[in-house]
Structures are given as C-alpha cells and as structure tokens.
ZASEFI-588713 format. One record per residue: x, y negated, z negated of N, C-alpha, C, O in turn; residue number from 1. Coordinates in Angstrom, 2 decimals. Example, Ala and Ser with C-alpha at 12.3 -4.5 7.8 and 13.67 -1.06 7.14 Angstrom:
% ZASEFI-588713
        nu        nv        nw       cau       cav       caw        cu        cv        cw        ou        ov        ow   seq
     13.19      5.69     -7.80     12.30      4.50     -7.80     13.20      3.30     -7.80     14.24      3.32     -8.46     1
     12.85      2.25     -7.08     13.67      1.06     -7.14     12.90     -0.03     -7.87     13.41     -1.14     -8.04     2
END
This chain:
% ZASEFI-588713
        nu        nv        nw       cau       cav       caw        cu        cv        cw        ou        ov        ow   seq
      0.62      1.19     -0.02     -0.05     -0.04      0.15      0.90     -1.17     -0.03      1.81     -1.26     -0.86     1
      0.55     -1.96      0.85      1.17     -3.34      1.03      1.01     -4.24     -0.39      0.18     -3.91     -1.24     2
      1.88     -5.39     -0.55      1.44     -6.01     -1.64      0.69     -7.21     -1.43      0.42     -8.04     -2.30     3
      0.26     -7.26      0.11     -0.70     -8.17      0.41     -2.03     -7.69      0.87     -2.85     -8.44      1.39     4
     -2.23     -6.32      0.66     -3.56     -5.71      0.86     -4.80     -6.34     -0.02     -5.94     -6.56      0.39     5
     -4.40     -6.53     -1.03     -5.69     -7.45     -1.75     -6.04     -8.81     -0.88     -7.18     -9.29     -0.86     6
     -5.31     -9.19     -0.42     -5.63    -10.40      0.35     -6.33    -10.13      1.66     -7.16    -10.91      2.12     7
     -5.98     -9.07      2.22     -6.74     -8.66      3.56     -7.94     -8.00      3.36     -8.67     -7.94      4.34     8
     -8.36     -7.43      2.17     -9.68     -6.84      1.72    -10.37     -8.02      1.50    -11.45     -8.17      2.07     9
     -9.82     -9.15      0.55    -10.68    -10.43      0.32    -11.02    -10.97      1.46    -12.20    -11.32      1.44    10
    -10.36    -11.25      2.66    -10.90    -11.73      3.89    -12.20    -11.04      4.28    -13.29    -11.58      4.49    11
    -11.82     -9.53      4.34    -13.17     -8.68      4.60    -14.21     -9.39      4.04    -14.94     -9.97      4.85    12
    -14.54     -9.51      2.54    -15.71     -9.67      1.74    -16.08    -10.98      1.62    -17.21    -11.41      1.39    13
    -14.96    -11.65      1.81    -15.25    -13.26      1.48    -15.36    -14.05      2.78    -15.92    -15.15      2.70    14
    -14.97    -13.69      3.80    -14.95    -14.73      5.19    -16.42    -14.55      5.43    -16.86    -15.50      6.08    15
    -17.28    -13.69      5.15    -18.70    -13.54      5.72    -18.82    -13.58      7.22    -19.80    -14.07      7.77    16
    -17.60    -12.92      7.99    -17.89    -12.75      9.45    -17.32    -13.75     10.02    -16.87    -13.48     11.13    17
    -17.11    -15.11      9.56    -16.71    -16.38     10.23    -15.58    -16.08     10.97    -14.81    -15.17     10.66    18
    -15.40    -17.06     12.24    -14.49    -16.67     13.16    -13.24    -17.17     12.60    -12.19    -16.54     12.74    19
    -13.33    -18.41     11.88    -12.04    -18.94     11.33    -12.29    -19.19      9.66    -13.28    -19.75      9.20    20
    -11.20    -18.69      8.92    -11.28    -19.02      7.60     -9.93    -19.49      7.02     -8.86    -19.08      7.49    21
    -10.00    -20.35      6.00     -8.94    -21.21      5.65     -8.71    -20.87      3.95     -9.57    -21.05      3.09    22
     -7.64    -20.46      3.79     -7.27    -20.11      2.12     -6.17    -21.30      1.91     -5.28    -21.37      2.76    23
     -6.18    -22.33      0.73     -4.85    -22.97      0.40     -3.94    -21.80     -0.47     -4.23    -20.74     -1.02    24
     -2.78    -22.50     -0.31     -1.84    -21.38     -1.07     -2.14    -20.87     -2.33     -1.83    -19.76     -2.74    25
     -2.98    -22.03     -3.14     -3.47    -21.58     -4.59     -4.33    -20.49     -4.37     -4.19    -19.46     -5.01    26
     -5.34    -20.64     -3.39     -6.38    -19.34     -3.22     -5.73    -18.25     -3.07     -6.11    -17.23     -3.65    27
     -4.74    -18.26     -2.34     -3.78    -17.10     -2.16     -3.35    -16.29     -3.26     -3.50    -15.08     -3.47    28
     -2.68    -17.36     -4.06     -2.02    -16.95     -5.03     -2.99    -16.58     -6.43     -2.53    -16.25     -7.53    29
     -4.34    -16.74     -6.11     -5.60    -16.49     -6.91     -5.55    -15.23     -6.90     -5.40    -14.54     -7.91    30
     -5.71    -14.75     -5.56     -6.30    -13.64     -5.03     -5.12    -12.43     -5.29     -5.34    -11.27     -5.64    31
     -3.88    -13.04     -5.00     -2.82    -11.80     -5.26     -1.86    -11.92     -6.37     -0.94    -11.11     -6.46    32
     -2.03    -12.94     -7.30     -1.31    -13.12     -8.58     -0.07    -13.70     -8.36      0.57    -14.08     -9.34    33
      0.32    -13.81     -7.40      1.71    -14.47     -7.04      1.75    -15.40     -6.08      0.60    -15.73     -5.79    34
      2.66    -16.04     -5.36      3.03    -17.23     -4.24      3.32    -16.10     -2.97      3.91    -15.04     -3.17    35
      2.95    -16.43     -2.00      3.38    -15.96     -0.68      4.62    -16.37     -0.32      4.81    -17.59     -0.35    36
      5.47    -15.68      0.00      6.94    -15.83      0.51      7.48    -15.63      1.82      6.70    -15.78      2.76    37
      8.28    -15.41      1.99      8.94    -15.11      3.44      8.56    -13.96      3.81      8.44    -13.78      5.02    38
      8.22    -12.76      2.81      7.61    -11.43      3.36      6.53    -11.55      4.12      6.27    -10.69      4.97    39
      5.75    -12.63      3.92      4.47    -12.92      4.46      4.51    -13.09      5.96      3.38    -13.05      6.44    40
      5.35    -13.23      6.74      5.66    -13.61      7.82      5.70    -12.04      8.51      5.10    -11.64      9.51    41
      6.49    -11.43      7.74      6.71    -10.04      8.52      5.48     -9.27      8.33      5.22     -8.47      9.23    42
      4.52     -9.36      7.17      3.22     -8.73      6.60      2.16     -9.10      7.37      1.20     -8.35      7.46    43
      2.20    -10.32      8.02      0.74    -10.55      8.58      0.16     -9.87      9.73     -1.01     -9.94     10.11    44
      0.94     -9.32     10.14      0.29     -8.41     11.09     -0.77     -7.31     10.91     -1.50     -6.81     11.76    45
     -0.63     -6.96      9.10     -1.40     -5.86      8.35     -2.84     -6.60      8.38     -3.86     -5.94      8.16    46
     -2.89     -7.90      8.63     -4.25     -8.38      8.28     -5.02     -7.54      9.73     -6.16     -7.08      9.59    47
     -4.46     -7.44     10.76     -5.60     -6.99     11.84     -6.19     -5.74     11.58     -7.17     -5.39     12.23    48
     -5.65     -4.96     10.60     -6.18     -3.58     10.11     -7.49     -3.89      9.66     -8.47     -3.15      9.74    49
     -7.46     -5.01      9.17     -8.74     -5.61      8.23     -9.66     -6.37      8.95    -10.63     -6.80      8.33    50
     -9.55     -6.64     10.24    -10.64     -7.47     11.19    -10.16     -9.03     11.47    -10.86     -9.78     12.16    51
     -8.95     -9.45     10.90     -8.50    -10.81     10.99     -6.94    -10.66     11.29     -6.13     -9.78     11.02    52
     -6.85    -11.90     11.96     -5.38    -12.10     12.42     -4.97    -13.34     11.61     -5.86    -14.14     11.33    53
     -3.36    -13.64     11.10     -2.93    -14.90     10.44     -2.72    -15.78     11.66     -1.86    -15.53     12.51    54
     -3.45    -16.70     11.70     -3.25    -17.86     12.21     -2.23    -18.88     12.07     -1.04    -18.58     12.19    55
     -2.64    -20.16     11.81     -1.51    -21.21     11.50     -1.19    -21.25     10.00     -2.10    -21.29      9.17    56
     -0.05    -21.24      9.70      0.49    -21.28      8.45      0.97    -22.63      8.15      2.05    -22.93      8.67    57
      0.45    -23.41      7.49      0.85    -24.83      7.31      1.60    -25.19      6.09      0.96    -25.50      5.09    58
      3.07    -25.19      6.07      3.72    -25.64      4.66      3.45    -27.00      4.39      3.70    -27.36      3.24    59
      3.06    -27.74      5.08      2.72    -29.26      4.78      1.31    -29.36      4.21      1.02    -30.15      3.31    60
      0.70    -28.76      4.61     -0.82    -28.73      3.90     -1.13    -27.57      2.88     -2.05    -27.72      2.09    61
     -0.55    -26.68      2.89     -0.33    -25.53      2.13     -1.52    -24.72      2.15     -2.22    -24.47      1.16    62
     -1.74    -24.24      3.52     -3.01    -23.35      3.84     -2.52    -22.27      4.96     -1.52    -22.18      5.68    63
     -3.44    -21.66      4.81     -3.19    -20.59      5.91     -4.65    -20.33      6.49     -5.67    -20.38      5.81    64
     -4.60    -20.00      7.98     -5.80    -19.84      8.64     -5.83    -18.54      9.17     -4.83    -17.95      9.58    65
     -7.03    -18.08      9.16     -7.28    -16.40      9.72     -8.14    -16.82     10.64     -8.77    -17.87     10.57    66
     -8.20    -15.96     11.58     -9.14    -15.65     12.95     -9.59    -14.23     12.61     -8.86    -13.36     12.13    67
    -10.91    -14.10     12.92    -11.49    -13.14     13.02    -11.21    -12.39     14.40    -11.46    -12.92     15.48    68
    -10.71    -11.20     14.28    -10.52    -10.37     15.60    -11.76    -10.06     16.49    -12.67     -9.42     15.97    69
    -11.88    -10.46     17.90    -13.03    -10.40     18.57    -13.34     -8.68     18.61    -12.50     -7.78     18.71    70
    -14.90     -8.56     18.49    -15.53     -7.49     18.18    -15.28     -6.59     16.99    -15.46     -5.37     17.03    71
    -14.84     -7.28     15.88    -14.82     -6.70     14.71    -16.06     -7.28     13.91    -16.29     -6.90     12.76    72
END
C-alpha cells in the first residue's frame, strides 16, 4: 500500500464525481497526517487507479488540482 493511498481513496469519496477537484496542502495534510513531499511527484500516477489524475500542483498557491478520468 502506498503512503498516498488514503488521499486517492479520499478523492473517490469526497470529489462527488466532479470533473475537477482542488485540495490545499493543508487539506492533504489533514487526510494523510503528513505533508506531501517530492515523493508525491513519483506517486501521483497511482491516482489513476482511483479514477483521478493529478493536474496542477501549485507551490505558490499551495494547492493540488485533480481531474476525473473520462469514463470513470
């Protein structure tokens, strides 16, 4: 199990089927219990198994945007 799996599962339950879904870094921390780090960039492809892909990661705005995969 990936350390980011709780985040991917959170997307499935909380995104309510929206095409785009944005979480702040604080939101991510609340879900995971830790801050995202450089390993997030390697793990982001895992989100596709849960019906979402990681879109924009804004360090300036401290947000991560996710897009629902078509047909999911």
